[in-house]
C-alpha positions as CSV (number, residue, x, y, z in Angstrom):
1,M,-49.9,23.2,-3.3
2,K,-53.4,21.8,-2.9
3,E,-54.0,18.5,-1.2
4,I,-53.3,15.7,-3.6
5,K,-56.4,13.9,-4.9
6,N,-55.3,12.9,-8.3
7,D,-55.1,9.1,-8.5
8,F,-52.3,9.3,-11.1
9,L,-50.1,11.4,-8.9
10,K,-50.8,9.1,-5.9
11,N,-49.6,6.2,-8.0
12,V,-46.5,8.1,-9.0
13,L,-45.8,8.7,-5.3
14,F,-46.1,5.0,-4.6
15,I,-43.5,4.4,-7.4
16,L,-41.3,7.0,-5.6
17,A,-41.7,5.1,-2.4
18,F,-40.6,1.9,-4.3
19,I,-37.6,3.7,-5.7
20,E,-36.7,5.1,-2.2
21,G,-36.8,1.7,-0.6
22,G,-34.5,0.3,-3.3
23,A,-32.2,3.3,-2.9
24,V,-31.8,2.5,0.8
25,M,-30.7,-1.1,0.1
26,C,-28.5,-0.1,-2.9
27,V,-26.6,2.4,-0.8
28,E,-26.3,0.1,2.2
29,L,-25.1,-2.9,0.3
30,S,-22.8,-0.8,-1.9
31,S,-21.3,0.9,1.2
32,A,-20.5,-2.5,2.8
33,K,-18.8,-3.7,-0.4
34,I,-16.9,-0.4,-0.7
35,L,-15.5,-0.9,2.8
36,S,-14.5,-4.5,2.3
37,P,-11.2,-4.0,0.4
38,Y,-10.1,-1.7,3.3
39,F,-11.7,-3.1,6.4
40,G,-12.8,-6.6,5.5
41,T,-16.2,-8.3,5.8
42,S,-16.2,-9.4,9.5
43,I,-19.3,-9.2,11.7
44,Y,-17.9,-5.9,13.1
45,V,-17.9,-4.3,9.7
46,W,-21.5,-5.4,9.1
47,A,-22.5,-4.2,12.6
48,S,-21.1,-0.8,11.7
49,V,-22.9,-0.7,8.4
50,L,-26.2,-1.7,10.0
51,G,-25.7,0.6,13.0
52,V,-25.1,3.6,10.8
53,T,-27.9,2.6,8.5
54,L,-30.4,2.4,11.3
55,T,-29.2,5.7,12.9
56,A,-29.6,7.4,9.5
57,L,-33.1,6.0,8.9
58,M,-34.2,6.9,12.5
59,S,-32.9,10.5,11.9
60,G,-34.7,10.6,8.6
61,Y,-38.0,9.4,9.9
62,Y,-37.9,12.0,12.6
63,L,-36.9,14.7,10.1
64,G,-39.6,13.7,7.7
65,G,-42.3,13.8,10.5
66,Y,-41.1,17.2,11.7
67,I,-41.2,18.7,8.2
68,S,-44.7,17.2,7.6
69,S,-46.0,18.9,10.7
70,N,-44.3,22.3,10.2
71,Y,-44.0,23.0,6.5
72,K,-46.7,23.0,3.9
73,K,-44.6,22.9,0.7
74,K,-45.1,19.4,-0.6
75,E,-42.2,19.7,-3.1
76,I,-39.8,19.3,-0.2
77,V,-40.0,15.5,-0.7
78,Y,-38.8,16.0,-4.3
79,W,-35.9,17.9,-3.0
80,M,-35.0,15.2,-0.5
81,M,-35.0,12.6,-3.3
82,L,-33.1,14.8,-5.7
83,I,-30.3,15.6,-3.3
84,G,-30.2,12.0,-2.1
85,G,-29.9,10.9,-5.7
86,V,-27.0,13.3,-6.4
87,L,-25.2,12.0,-3.2
88,V,-25.7,8.4,-4.4
89,T,-23.9,9.3,-7.6
90,L,-21.1,10.9,-5.6
91,T,-20.6,8.0,-3.2
92,P,-17.8,6.3,-5.2
93,L,-16.0,9.7,-5.5
94,I,-16.4,10.6,-1.8
95,S,-15.4,7.1,-0.7
96,S,-12.3,7.2,-2.9
97,L,-11.2,10.3,-1.1
98,I,-12.1,9.3,2.4
99,L,-11.0,5.6,2.6
100,P,-7.3,6.2,2.0
101,L,-7.4,8.4,5.1
102,T,-9.6,6.3,7.4
103,I,-7.6,3.1,6.6
104,Q,-5.0,4.5,9.1
105,L,-7.6,4.3,11.9
106,D,-8.7,1.2,13.9
107,L,-11.5,-1.0,12.7
108,L,-14.3,0.6,14.7
109,S,-13.3,4.2,14.1
110,G,-12.3,3.7,10.5
111,T,-15.6,2.0,9.5
112,V,-17.9,4.4,11.4
113,F,-16.2,7.5,10.2
114,S,-16.1,6.3,6.6
115,L,-19.8,5.4,6.7
116,L,-20.7,8.7,8.2
117,S,-19.0,10.4,5.2
118,F,-20.8,8.7,2.4
119,L,-23.7,6.6,3.8
120,F,-25.4,8.6,6.6
121,I,-26.7,11.7,4.8
122,P,-28.2,10.0,1.7
123,L,-29.9,7.4,3.9
124,M,-31.2,10.1,6.2
125,L,-32.7,11.9,3.2
126,F,-34.3,8.8,1.9
127,G,-35.7,7.9,5.3
128,S,-37.3,11.3,5.6
129,T,-39.3,10.8,2.4
130,S,-41.6,8.0,3.8
131,P,-43.4,10.3,6.3
132,L,-43.6,13.0,3.7
133,I,-45.1,10.7,1.1
134,I,-47.6,9.4,3.7
135,N,-48.6,13.0,4.4
136,M,-49.1,13.7,0.8
137,I,-51.3,10.8,-0.1
138,T,-53.5,10.8,3.0
139,D,-56.8,12.4,2.1
140,Y,-58.5,11.9,5.4
141,S,-57.2,11.2,8.9
142,E,-59.1,7.9,9.1
143,N,-57.0,6.7,6.1
144,S,-53.7,7.5,7.6
145,G,-53.1,4.0,9.0
146,K,-53.8,2.4,5.6
147,S,-51.7,4.9,3.8
148,S,-48.8,4.4,6.1
149,G,-48.9,0.7,5.8
150,N,-49.1,0.9,2.0
151,V,-46.2,3.3,1.7
152,Y,-43.9,1.2,4.0
153,A,-44.9,-2.0,2.3
154,V,-44.2,-0.6,-1.2
155,S,-40.9,0.9,0.1
156,T,-39.8,-2.5,1.6
157,F,-40.8,-4.3,-1.6
158,G,-38.5,-2.0,-3.5
159,G,-35.7,-2.8,-1.1
160,I,-36.3,-6.5,-1.6
161,I,-36.2,-6.3,-5.4
162,V,-33.1,-4.1,-5.5
163,T,-31.3,-6.3,-3.0
164,F,-31.6,-9.4,-5.2
165,T,-31.0,-7.4,-8.4
166,I,-27.8,-5.7,-7.4
167,G,-26.4,-8.6,-5.3
168,F,-26.8,-11.2,-8.0
169,Y,-26.7,-9.2,-11.2
170,T,-25.5,-5.6,-11.3
171,F,-22.6,-5.9,-8.9
172,P,-21.0,-8.9,-10.7
173,Q,-21.9,-7.5,-14.2
174,F,-21.3,-3.8,-13.9
175,G,-19.5,-3.2,-10.5
176,I,-20.3,-1.0,-7.6
177,T,-19.5,2.4,-9.2
178,L,-21.8,1.9,-12.2
179,T,-24.6,0.5,-10.0
180,L,-24.6,3.5,-7.7
181,Y,-24.4,5.9,-10.5
182,A,-27.2,4.3,-12.4
183,Y,-29.5,4.1,-9.4
184,G,-28.6,7.7,-8.4
185,I,-29.7,8.8,-11.9
186,L,-32.9,6.9,-11.5
187,V,-33.7,8.7,-8.2
188,I,-32.8,12.0,-9.8
189,I,-35.1,11.4,-12.8
190,S,-38.0,10.4,-10.6
191,A,-37.6,13.6,-8.5
192,L,-37.4,15.7,-11.7
193,F,-40.5,14.0,-13.0
194,L,-42.5,15.0,-9.9
195,F,-41.2,18.6,-10.1
196,I,-42.4,18.8,-13.7
197,L,-45.7,17.0,-12.9
198,T,-46.6,19.4,-10.1
199,K,-45.3,22.4,-12.0
200,T,-42.8,23.3,-9.3
201,F,-39.7,22.9,-11.6
202,K,-37.1,25.7,-11.4
203,L,-34.2,26.4,-13.6
204,S,-31.9,26.4,-10.6
205,L,-32.3,22.7,-10.5
206,V,-30.2,22.5,-13.6
207,L,-27.2,23.6,-11.5
208,I,-27.6,20.6,-9.2
209,L,-27.8,18.2,-12.1
210,I,-24.4,19.3,-13.3
211,I,-22.9,17.7,-10.1
212,P,-23.4,14.0,-11.0
213,I,-22.4,14.7,-14.6
214,V,-19.1,16.2,-13.5
215,S,-18.5,13.6,-10.8
216,W,-18.6,10.8,-13.4
217,S,-15.3,11.9,-14.9
218,F,-13.7,11.4,-11.4
219,N,-15.1,7.9,-11.0
220,T,-12.6,6.4,-13.4
221,K,-10.1,6.2,-10.5
222,D,-8.6,2.8,-11.1
223,K,-5.0,2.7,-12.0
224,D,-3.5,-0.1,-14.1
225,K,-1.3,-1.7,-11.4
226,G,-1.3,-4.9,-13.4
227,I,-5.0,-5.6,-12.9
228,I,-6.2,-8.0,-15.6
229,Y,-9.6,-8.8,-14.1
230,R,-11.9,-7.2,-11.6
231,S,-15.4,-8.2,-10.4
232,E,-17.7,-7.0,-7.6
233,G,-20.4,-9.2,-6.1
234,I,-22.3,-9.8,-2.9
235,L,-19.3,-11.6,-1.4
236,G,-16.9,-8.8,-2.2
237,E,-14.4,-7.5,-4.8
238,I,-12.3,-10.0,-6.7
239,K,-9.1,-9.0,-8.6
240,V,-6.6,-10.9,-10.7
241,V,-3.3,-9.1,-10.8
242,D,0.0,-9.7,-12.5
243,R,2.6,-8.3,-10.0
244,E,6.3,-8.3,-9.6
245,L,7.4,-9.8,-6.3
246,T,10.7,-10.7,-4.8
247,I,11.6,-14.4,-5.1
248,K,11.9,-15.8,-1.6
249,G,15.5,-16.2,-0.4
250,T,16.9,-14.1,-3.2
251,N,17.3,-10.5,-4.3
252,Q,15.7,-11.2,-7.6
253,S,12.1,-10.6,-8.6
254,K,9.7,-11.8,-11.2
255,V,6.0,-11.5,-12.1
256,Y,3.5,-13.6,-10.2
257,R,-0.2,-13.8,-10.7
258,E,-2.4,-13.1,-7.7
259,L,-6.0,-13.7,-6.9
260,M,-7.3,-11.2,-4.4
261,V,-10.6,-11.1,-2.5
262,N,-11.2,-7.7,-0.9
263,N,-7.4,-7.0,-1.3
264,I,-6.4,-10.2,0.6
265,S,-4.2,-12.4,-1.5
266,Q,-5.9,-15.8,-1.8
267,T,-3.5,-17.3,-4.4
268,I,-0.1,-16.3,-5.7
269,M,1.0,-18.4,-8.7
270,D,4.4,-18.6,-10.4
271,K,3.5,-17.7,-14.0
272,E,6.5,-19.6,-15.3
273,D,5.5,-22.7,-13.4
274,P,1.7,-22.6,-12.9
275,N,1.8,-25.6,-10.6
276,K,4.0,-23.7,-8.1
277,S,2.7,-21.4,-5.4
278,Y,4.5,-18.5,-4.0
279,W,3.5,-19.7,-0.5
280,D,5.0,-22.6,1.4
281,Y,1.7,-23.9,2.8
282,V,0.6,-25.3,-0.6
283,D,3.7,-27.6,-0.8
284,I,3.5,-28.4,2.9
285,V,-0.2,-29.3,2.9
286,T,0.3,-31.5,-0.2
287,K,3.3,-33.4,1.1
288,N,1.6,-34.1,4.4
289,I,-1.5,-35.3,2.7
290,L,0.6,-37.6,0.6
291,S,2.3,-38.9,3.7
292,Y,-0.9,-39.7,5.7
293,R,-3.5,-40.6,3.1
294,Q,-4.5,-44.2,2.4
295,G,-6.8,-43.5,-0.6
296,N,-7.1,-41.2,-3.6
297,N,-10.6,-39.8,-3.2
298,A,-10.2,-36.2,-2.1
299,L,-12.7,-33.4,-1.4
300,L,-11.3,-29.9,-1.7
301,L,-13.4,-27.2,0.0
302,G,-12.4,-23.9,-1.5
303,L,-10.7,-23.6,-4.9
304,G,-9.1,-20.1,-5.0
305,G,-6.7,-20.0,-7.9
306,G,-6.3,-23.7,-7.8
307,T,-2.6,-24.2,-7.0
308,L,-3.4,-26.7,-4.3
309,Y,-5.8,-28.5,-6.6
310,K,-3.1,-28.8,-9.3
311,Q,-0.7,-30.2,-6.8
312,L,-3.2,-32.9,-5.8
313,R,-4.1,-33.8,-9.3
314,F,-0.4,-34.0,-10.2
315,N,-0.1,-36.6,-7.5
316,Q,-2.9,-38.7,-8.9
317,L,-5.6,-37.8,-6.4
318,Q,-9.2,-37.8,-7.6
319,V,-10.4,-34.4,-6.5
320,E,-13.9,-33.1,-6.1
321,V,-14.0,-29.3,-5.7
322,V,-16.6,-27.2,-3.9
323,E,-16.5,-23.4,-4.2
324,L,-19.1,-20.9,-3.0
325,D,-18.5,-18.1,-5.6
326,K,-18.9,-19.1,-9.2
327,R,-16.7,-16.2,-10.2
328,I,-13.8,-18.0,-8.5
329,A,-14.3,-21.2,-10.5
330,W,-14.4,-19.2,-13.7
331,I,-11.3,-17.2,-12.8
332,A,-9.3,-20.3,-11.9
333,K,-10.0,-21.8,-15.3
334,Q,-9.5,-18.5,-17.2
335,Y,-6.4,-17.1,-15.5
336,F,-4.8,-19.8,-13.4
337,Y,-4.6,-22.7,-15.9
338,I,-7.1,-25.0,-14.4
339,D,-8.5,-27.4,-17.0
340,K,-11.7,-26.0,-18.5
341,D,-13.5,-29.3,-18.2
342,V,-13.0,-29.5,-14.4
343,E,-16.3,-29.7,-12.7
344,V,-16.6,-27.4,-9.7
345,V,-19.6,-27.7,-7.4
346,I,-21.0,-24.2,-6.6
347,D,-22.3,-24.6,-3.1
348,D,-21.7,-23.7,0.5
349,A,-19.2,-26.2,1.9
350,R,-21.3,-27.0,5.0
351,H,-24.4,-27.5,2.9
352,F,-22.5,-29.8,0.6
353,I,-21.1,-31.9,3.5
354,N,-24.7,-32.1,4.9
355,T,-26.2,-33.4,1.7
356,T,-23.5,-35.6,0.1
357,T,-23.5,-39.3,0.7
358,K,-20.0,-39.9,-0.6
359,K,-17.0,-41.0,1.5
360,Y,-13.6,-39.4,1.1
361,D,-10.1,-40.4,2.0
362,V,-9.1,-36.8,2.3
363,V,-11.1,-33.6,3.1
364,I,-9.3,-30.3,2.8
365,Y,-10.4,-27.0,4.3
366,D,-8.9,-24.1,2.3
367,L,-11.8,-21.8,2.9
368,Y,-10.7,-18.3,3.8
369,H,-13.0,-15.5,2.5
370,S,-10.6,-12.5,2.6
371,E,-9.2,-12.7,6.1
372,T,-12.1,-14.5,7.7
373,P,-12.3,-18.3,8.0
374,P,-15.8,-20.0,7.9
375,I,-17.0,-20.2,11.5
376,H,-19.9,-22.6,10.5
377,L,-17.4,-25.2,9.4
378,L,-15.3,-25.1,12.5
379,T,-17.9,-26.3,15.1
380,K,-18.2,-29.7,16.8
381,E,-21.4,-30.4,14.7
382,A,-19.5,-29.6,11.5
383,F,-16.6,-31.8,12.5
384,Q,-19.0,-34.6,13.3
385,E,-20.5,-34.3,9.8
386,I,-17.0,-34.4,8.3
387,S,-16.1,-37.5,10.4
388,N,-19.2,-39.2,8.9
389,R,-17.9,-38.4,5.4
390,L,-14.4,-39.7,6.0
391,T,-13.3,-43.3,5.4
392,K,-12.0,-45.2,8.3
393,E,-8.4,-44.1,7.7
394,G,-9.4,-40.8,6.1
395,I,-7.7,-37.5,7.0
396,L,-9.0,-33.9,7.4
397,T,-6.6,-30.9,6.9
398,I,-7.5,-27.4,7.9
399,N,-5.6,-24.3,6.9
400,F,-5.8,-21.5,9.6
401,Y,-4.0,-18.5,11.0
402,G,-0.5,-19.2,12.3
403,F,-1.2,-17.8,15.8
404,I,-1.3,-20.4,18.6
405,S,-0.1,-18.4,21.6
406,G,-1.6,-15.5,23.6
407,S,-5.0,-14.0,22.9
408,K,-4.5,-14.2,19.1
409,G,-4.0,-18.0,19.4
410,K,-7.2,-18.6,21.3
411,A,-9.1,-19.4,18.1
412,A,-6.6,-22.0,17.0
413,R,-6.5,-23.6,20.5
414,S,-10.3,-23.7,20.5
415,I,-10.4,-25.4,17.1
416,Y,-7.9,-27.9,18.4
417,K,-10.0,-28.5,21.5
418,T,-13.2,-28.9,19.4
419,L,-11.5,-31.5,17.2
420,K,-10.3,-33.4,20.2
421,D,-13.8,-33.3,21.6
422,Q,-15.1,-35.0,18.5
423,G,-12.6,-37.8,18.8
424,F,-10.0,-36.7,16.2
425,Y,-6.3,-37.3,16.6
426,V,-4.6,-34.1,15.6
427,K,-1.1,-33.1,14.5
428,L,-0.2,-29.4,14.1
429,I,2.2,-28.2,11.4
430,V,3.2,-24.6,10.8
431,T,4.9,-23.0,7.8
432,P,8.3,-21.2,8.4
433,G,8.2,-17.7,9.8
434,P,6.8,-15.7,12.7
435,E,3.2,-16.2,13.9
436,T,2.1,-13.0,12.1
437,S,2.8,-14.4,8.7
438,R,2.7,-18.2,8.9
439,N,0.0,-20.7,8.4
440,L,-1.1,-23.3,10.9
441,I,-2.2,-26.7,9.4
442,F,-4.3,-29.1,11.4
443,I,-3.9,-32.8,10.2
444,C,-6.7,-34.9,11.7
445,K,-7.6,-38.5,11.7
446,K,-10.3,-40.6,13.3
447,N,-7.7,-43.2,14.3
448,T,-4.2,-42.9,15.7
449,F,-1.3,-41.9,13.3
450,Q,0.3,-45.3,12.6
451,K,3.3,-44.1,10.7
452,D,6.1,-42.1,12.3
453,I,6.7,-39.8,9.4
454,S,8.9,-36.7,9.3
455,E,6.3,-34.1,8.3
456,E,6.9,-31.2,5.9
457,G,6.8,-28.0,7.8
458,I,7.5,-27.4,11.5
459,S,5.7,-29.7,13.9
460,I,4.1,-28.2,17.0
461,D,3.9,-30.1,20.2
462,A,0.2,-29.8,21.0
463,S,0.8,-30.9,24.6
464,S,2.7,-27.6,25.2
465,M,-0.4,-25.5,24.4
466,D,-2.4,-24.1,27.3
467,L,-6.1,-25.0,26.6
468,N,-7.6,-23.6,29.8
469,D,-9.1,-20.6,28.0
470,A,-10.0,-22.6,24.8
471,V,-13.6,-23.4,24.2
472,V,-15.5,-26.2,22.4
473,L,-17.1,-24.4,19.4
474,T,-20.8,-25.2,18.7
475,D,-23.4,-24.1,16.2
476,D,-25.6,-22.8,19.0
477,K,-22.9,-20.4,20.3
478,P,-21.0,-19.1,17.2
479,I,-18.3,-17.2,19.0
480,L,-15.3,-18.0,16.9
481,E,-15.6,-14.8,14.9
482,H,-15.2,-12.9,18.1
483,I,-12.2,-15.0,19.2
484,Y,-10.3,-14.7,16.0
485,L,-11.0,-11.0,15.6
486,E,-7.6,-9.9,16.9
487,A,-5.8,-12.2,14.5
488,A,-8.0,-11.2,11.6
489,I,-7.4,-7.5,12.2
490,M,-3.6,-8.1,12.2
491,W,-3.9,-10.0,8.9
492,R,-6.0,-7.2,7.5
493,R,-3.6,-4.6,8.7
494,G,-0.7,-6.4,7.1
495,Y,-2.5,-6.9,3.8
496,N,-3.5,-3.2,3.8
497,E,0.2,-2.3,3.9
498,W,1.1,-4.9,1.2
499,N,-1.9,-4.8,-1.1
500,T,-4.5,-2.0,-0.5
501,K,-1.9,0.8,-0.3
502,Y,-0.2,-0.7,-3.4
503,F,-3.4,0.1,-5.4
504,L,-3.8,3.5,-3.8
505,N,-0.3,4.8,-4.7
């Protein structure tokens, strides 16, 4: 093929670069969200995604440069995009076959092996197109620098646009599978257009196009399993499920309604008594709040399905609610019997605390995102801001993992040490059961606990804890996610057995 001089074709190649940049971000973000119901959303999962992404792009850049120097057929770039587009449409199918196998592996091996199976090759192909496009649109050697800059700028711009589009619109509206399939088809069409435009189209391409068409029939992999709502967004997959569970302390069972985020149960509500939670911690938190509060003005950070909110309202507290994901607020009203007129502030809890001027008698942290608590709300700076928002006799309660001993308990011991560093008086309550399945509740006051009250739950003697390895958590050194990793992995493993495999069977 002759050196490209046609301005129209050059513009088409810039559009191709735009689409390629968007494809990279579409596959990267989708892959992270595909992993989240199986491996969570911790920094280690994202590190794996970014590491495999960069490795794939590095390999692609090298491959594209090598092809540009050694092969003269310019339609190779169209082939790269075409095959990459087909693989994008196959990503949901490949992942559905691989993840039930890799879920048995440890966090690092499972995430990396999974990503190599459905993320690496398409990103390598997309990465290789940039050097090839640069080679095609460079008329003269002195223009190569400008051409390179333009191609990479256009490609990056495509990535920016697609990141915002799929994160805030297509994921929540259409889900991961349809987003990937639609973008894969867009890539395929752009490659076919260039094949036709440059008169290099071959009938053999039709055979390749059959693959995504056939794969679509396999992408309807969801089984009923009582799922009544599902949504996918930038923060992960949300499901509402009606599911039969054994009633605690009996051999009987009945149907409960569950809210799950990335296959971690966030709320389990008794459908026959919507104010009742399947978990002990809701009652225990509520009763301890009622014991220690000296006012009715409460701030609930994290709504979930709203069973704790309903308990507080039943006991006449005036509750202000902050929730990060607007889907959660809608779900709580639609499926968990929260009053439709309840105002929920959609904001990050730390940002809300930083900007509000109100004082509260009670502040409640109920903030798990899947299996990961919010590290930015568990530092001494965050606790100081909370202290400023509490009334003189106000209380702060924090729901956390039940581990307090050994390496898994270092995170809880560090939070305790950080609270004490900020002048809080702290009582520790745990729900019944072993550390692996219980909740630890911090009850904190700026002043001493005046009343000698028999708390609901099991009281823990904090003086018996060894704080030698505990650290004061700070914004400047956000190490809590590393400290609680062992506990988070254990929770994830347990929920994989209870929830994730339930949906796979």
